[in-house]
C-alpha positions in Angstrom: -32.9 10.1 -6.1 -29.2 10.6 -6.0 -26.3 11.9 -8.0 -24.6 9.4 -10.3 -21.2 8.3 -9.1 -19.5 10.3 -11.9 -21.3 13.5 -10.8 -20.2 12.9 -7.2 -16.6 12.5 -8.3 -16.8 15.6 -10.5 -18.2 17.7 -7.8 -15.6 16.5 -5.3 -12.8 17.3 -7.7 -14.4 20.7 -8.5 -14.5 21.4 -4.8 -10.8 20.9 -4.5 -9.5 24.5 -4.4 -6.8 25.6 -6.8 -4.6 26.6 -3.9 -4.7 23.1 -2.5 -3.8 21.6 -5.8 -0.9 24.0 -6.2 0.4 23.3 -2.7 0.1 19.6 -3.2 2.0 19.9 -6.5 4.8 21.8 -4.7 5.1 19.1 -2.1 5.8 16.7 -4.9 2.4 15.3 -5.5 2.2 16.8 -9.0 2.0 13.3 -10.6 -1.4 12.8 -9.1 -4.5 13.8 -11.1 -7.1 16.1 -9.7 -9.3 13.2 -8.6 -6.5 11.6 -6.6 -5.6 15.0 -5.1 -9.2 15.4 -4.0 -9.1 12.0 -2.4 -5.8 12.6 -0.6 -6.4 16.3 0.4 -7.8 15.4 3.9 -5.7 12.3 4.6 -2.5 14.1 3.9 -3.3 16.4 6.8 -3.2 13.5 9.3 0.6 13.2 9.7 1.4 16.9 10.2 -1.6 17.3 12.5 -0.7 14.5 14.8 3.0 15.4 14.6 2.2 19.0 15.5 0.2 18.0 18.5 3.1 15.9 19.8 5.5 18.7 19.3 3.3 21.2 21.1 3.0 18.8 24.0 6.8 18.5 24.1 7.1 22.3 24.1 4.5 22.8 26.8 6.2 20.2 29.0 9.7 21.4 27.8 10.5 17.7 27.5 13.7 16.7 25.7 12.5 13.1 25.7 9.2 13.9 23.9 10.9 16.2 21.5 13.8 13.7 20.9 11.3 10.9 20.2 9.4 13.4 18.1 12.5 13.9 16.0 12.5 10.2 15.1 9.0 10.5 13.5 10.0 12.9 10.7 13.3 11.1 10.4 11.4 7.9 9.4 9.6 10.0 6.8 12.8 11.4 5.4 14.5 8.0 5.2 11.5 5.8 4.1 9.0 7.2 1.6 6.5 4.4 2.4 7.5 4.0 6.1 7.0 7.2 8.0 5.7 6.1 11.4 2.5 8.3 11.4 1.8 7.4 7.7 1.9 3.7 8.7 -0.5 4.4 11.6 -2.8 6.1 9.2 -2.5 3.4 6.5 -2.8 0.4 8.8 -5.5 1.7 11.3 -7.0 5.1 10.8 -7.9 4.9 7.1 -10.0 1.8 7.6 -12.2 3.6 10.1 -13.1 6.2 7.5 -12.9 4.0 4.4 -10.2 6.3 3.0 -7.4 5.6 0.6 -3.9 4.6 1.7 -1.5 7.5 1.6 0.8 7.6 -1.4 4.6 7.4 -1.0 6.2 10.6 0.4 7.8 12.6 -2.5 11.2 14.2 -2.2 10.2 17.8 -1.4 8.1 16.6 1.6 10.9 14.2 2.7 13.3 17.2 2.6 10.9 19.0 4.9 10.9 16.0 7.2 14.7 16.1 7.4 14.6 19.8 8.3 12.0 19.1 11.0 14.2 16.3 12.3 17.2 18.7 12.7 15.1 21.4 14.4 13.4 19.0 16.8 16.7 17.4 17.7 18.0 20.9 18.3 15.0 21.7 20.5 15.4 18.5 22.5 19.1 19.2 23.1 18.3 22.8 24.0 15.9 21.7 26.7 18.3 19.0 27.9 21.0 21.6 28.4 18.7 24.2 30.0 18.4 26.5 27.0 14.6 26.7 27.1 14.3 29.8 25.0 16.2 28.2 22.1 14.3 25.0 22.5 11.0 26.9 22.2 12.2 28.8 19.1 13.4 25.6 17.4 10.4 23.5 18.3 8.1 26.4 17.8 9.3 26.7 14.2 8.3 23.1 13.5 5.0 23.5 15.3 4.2 26.6 13.3 5.2 24.9 10.0 3.2 21.8 10.9 0.1 24.0 11.7 0.4 25.8 8.3 0.9 22.5 6.5 -2.1 20.9 8.2 -4.4 23.8 7.5 -3.3 24.9 4.0 -1.1 22.2 2.6 1.6 24.8 2.1 5.0 23.3 3.2 7.9 25.6 4.0 10.4 22.7 3.7 9.1 21.8 0.2 9.4 25.5 -0.7 13.0 25.5 0.5 13.6 22.3 -1.4 12.5 23.9 -4.6 14.6 27.0 -3.9 17.7 25.0 -3.1 17.3 22.2 -5.6 15.4 23.7 -8.6 16.6 21.0 -11.0 15.5 18.1 -8.7 12.2 19.8 -8.0 11.5 20.2 -11.8 11.4 16.4 -12.2 
């Protein structure tokens, strides 16, 4: 009639691509087993996807207010491993609609990435405020591009930089 639960879990884990596992490890999720990674692979796309949409909206409107408020979102992720605004929205609302697991705490490499995004988005907001639209588009566009790549592949530029700059911390 149907596959036993163990077979379903095994096939789900097997379907998790090696590249996805590697990219999640490099974001700091290496402590999770393959089953957990397969459960979190899609939910971990929520935060960068929603954040990227908001950034693109701010860039299209060239809005220092939207981009400034947008800078607060990754700042909460950098400061609070369990309290990033979009992670809380996912954990308190969205996940229940899909019967999905709550997101795990944000590891240090990903938090470092959030800090970089905060700086770039604040720079974009200030650029638009002072009439430097081209600079604002470049700074905000870098975050939008990074968010798009993170959402689609789980590869995170900020986590890569973290490992490059702080190899000893990344090895833990």
